[in-house]
N, C-alpha and C positions, 0 to 999 in steps of 0.2 A: 463717640457713638458706638464704635465696635464693641467695647466692653459692655455697654448697656444692652445692645442687641443680643449678645451672647448670654448675658445674665437673664434677660427676659425669655430667651429661648429655653434655657435650662429650667427656669421656674415654670413656664407654661408646659414644656414637654414633660416634666416630672409630674406635675399636677394632672395633666391630661392622661398620661399613661396610667397613673394610679386609679383614675376614675374608670378608664376602659377596662383595666384588669380587675376591677371590683375589689380593690384592697379594702380591708375591713373598716378602716377609719373613714373611707369615703362613703361606704354604705351606711355607716352610723350617722355621718353628717347629713346625708340625704334623707334619712329617716326622721331627723330632727328639724330639718329646714322646711320652710313653707313653700316648697316646690315639689313637683311630682318626681318620685324616685326613678321613674323610667327615663328621665332626662339625663341621668348620670353619664351614660355612655355617649350620647350625642354631645353633651357639653365637653366631655373629655376629648372627643374627636375634634371639636372646634378648637380647643386649647392646643392640641397637637398641630393642627393646621397653622395656627398663629405662631407656634414655635418654629415651624418650618419656614414660614414667611419671614420671620425675624432673621433666620440664618440666610435666606436668599437676599434679605435686605442688606447684608454685609456688602453685596456687590451691586445692589440695585436700589436706588433711593425710593422708587415707586413702591416696591415691596416693603421697604422699611416703613413707609408712611401708612400703607394698608395694615401692616402688622400692628403698628403703634395705635392706630385708630380702633382696630378691633379689640386690642388689649384694654384700651381705656373704657370702651363700652362694656366689655366683659367684667372688668373690675368695678365699674359703677354698679352693675347688676349684683355682683358678688357682695359689695358693701351693703346694698339694700337687703340682701338675703341674710347676711350676718346680723344686721341691726334688727331686722324683723324677728329673727330667731333668738334675739337677746344673747348672742354669743359674748364671751368675755372680750374686753377691749383688746387684749393682746392678740386674740384670734381675728378680730374684726379689722385691726390696723393693717394687717398684711395686704388686704385688697387696695385700700387707697394709696398705700406706699408703692405698691406695684404699678398702679395707675400713674402715679407721679413719675416713676422711671420711664414709662411709655411717653408721657408728656415731654420729658427731657429728650427723648429720641426725636420727637416732632420738632422741637426747638432747634435741634442740631442737624437736621437733614438739610 
């Protein structure tokens, strides 16, 4: 479970930081996606919080459960956004795969 939590923390931390920083590819994605671009930074902040919770989850099962559940919800929404935007399968696949990693955390807590 340690490896999964660290991996999820890196994924969510990097994605969230990129959104908060306004990295060009994140701005381009939000311009294309069927959601309000003003949500980019709040979504990034949620992702960073989930990353921190995943790291706290290394020492606290409750935090690991909350992080995993939040990540599953976030990735379910992300999958919907990618499908709605008709993104390429390779781009869309990252969200459900990441959700699956979070499910594995839940199974192993």
